[in-house]
C-alpha positions as CSV (number, residue, x, y, z in Angstrom):
1,X,-15.7,22.0,4.0
2,X,-14.9,18.4,5.0
3,X,-15.6,16.6,8.3
4,X,-11.8,16.2,8.5
5,X,-11.0,19.9,8.4
6,X,-11.2,20.2,12.2
7,X,-9.2,17.0,12.8
8,X,-6.6,17.4,10.0
9,X,-6.2,21.1,9.3
10,X,-2.9,20.7,7.4
11,X,-0.5,18.1,6.1
12,X,2.4,20.3,7.0
13,X,4.5,18.8,9.9
14,X,7.8,19.8,11.5
15,X,9.4,16.5,11.2
16,X,9.1,13.1,9.5
17,X,8.2,11.5,12.8
18,X,5.2,13.9,13.1
19,X,4.4,13.1,9.5
20,X,4.3,9.4,10.3
21,X,2.0,10.0,13.3
22,X,-0.3,12.1,11.1
23,X,-0.3,9.3,8.5
24,X,-1.4,6.8,11.1
25,X,-4.1,9.2,12.4
26,X,-5.4,9.8,8.8
27,X,-5.6,6.1,8.2
28,X,-7.5,5.5,11.4
29,X,-9.9,8.3,10.7
30,X,-10.5,7.0,7.1
31,X,-11.4,3.6,8.5
32,X,-13.8,5.3,11.0
33,X,-15.4,7.2,8.1
34,X,-15.8,4.1,6.0
35,X,-17.1,1.8,8.8
36,X,-19.1,4.2,11.0
37,X,-20.3,1.5,13.5
38,X,-17.8,1.4,16.3
39,X,-19.1,-1.9,17.5
40,X,-18.5,-3.5,14.1
41,X,-15.0,-2.0,14.0
42,X,-14.3,-3.4,17.4
43,X,-15.6,-6.9,16.5
44,X,-13.2,-7.0,13.5
45,X,-10.1,-6.2,15.5
46,X,-9.5,-9.8,16.5
47,X,-9.7,-10.9,12.8
48,X,-7.1,-8.5,11.5
49,X,-4.9,-8.7,14.5
50,X,-4.1,-12.3,13.6
51,X,-4.1,-12.0,9.9
52,X,-0.7,-11.0,8.5
53,X,-2.1,-10.1,5.1
54,X,-4.5,-7.6,6.6
55,X,-1.8,-6.1,8.9
56,X,0.5,-5.7,5.8
57,X,-2.4,-4.0,4.0
58,X,-2.9,-1.7,6.9
59,X,0.8,-0.8,6.9
60,X,0.6,-0.1,3.2
61,X,-2.3,2.4,3.7
62,X,-0.2,4.2,6.3
63,X,2.8,4.2,3.9
64,X,0.7,5.8,1.1
65,X,-0.6,8.4,3.5
66,X,3.0,9.1,4.7
67,X,4.1,9.5,1.1
68,X,1.5,12.1,0.5
69,X,2.5,14.0,3.6
70,X,6.2,13.8,2.8
71,X,5.5,15.3,-0.6
72,X,3.4,18.1,0.9
73,X,6.3,18.9,3.2
74,X,8.8,18.9,0.3
75,X,10.4,15.8,2.0
76,X,11.4,18.1,4.9
77,X,14.0,19.9,2.9
């Protein structure tokens, strides 16, 4: 059993919009699992908020998560 089982019980969503929200949540939870110190995460926000390369990288992570969720939902067909 994973620590994410309570937070993310399934990848199945009713709509693509819900899938995108889930992708963002998974990306955020992943960052929290990697950097467990909330103070450190908070101190880094100013750095990436002004760095377009880091923002694009963050968007890429969400896109990859969304791709996985879309496949799990048979692309909502």
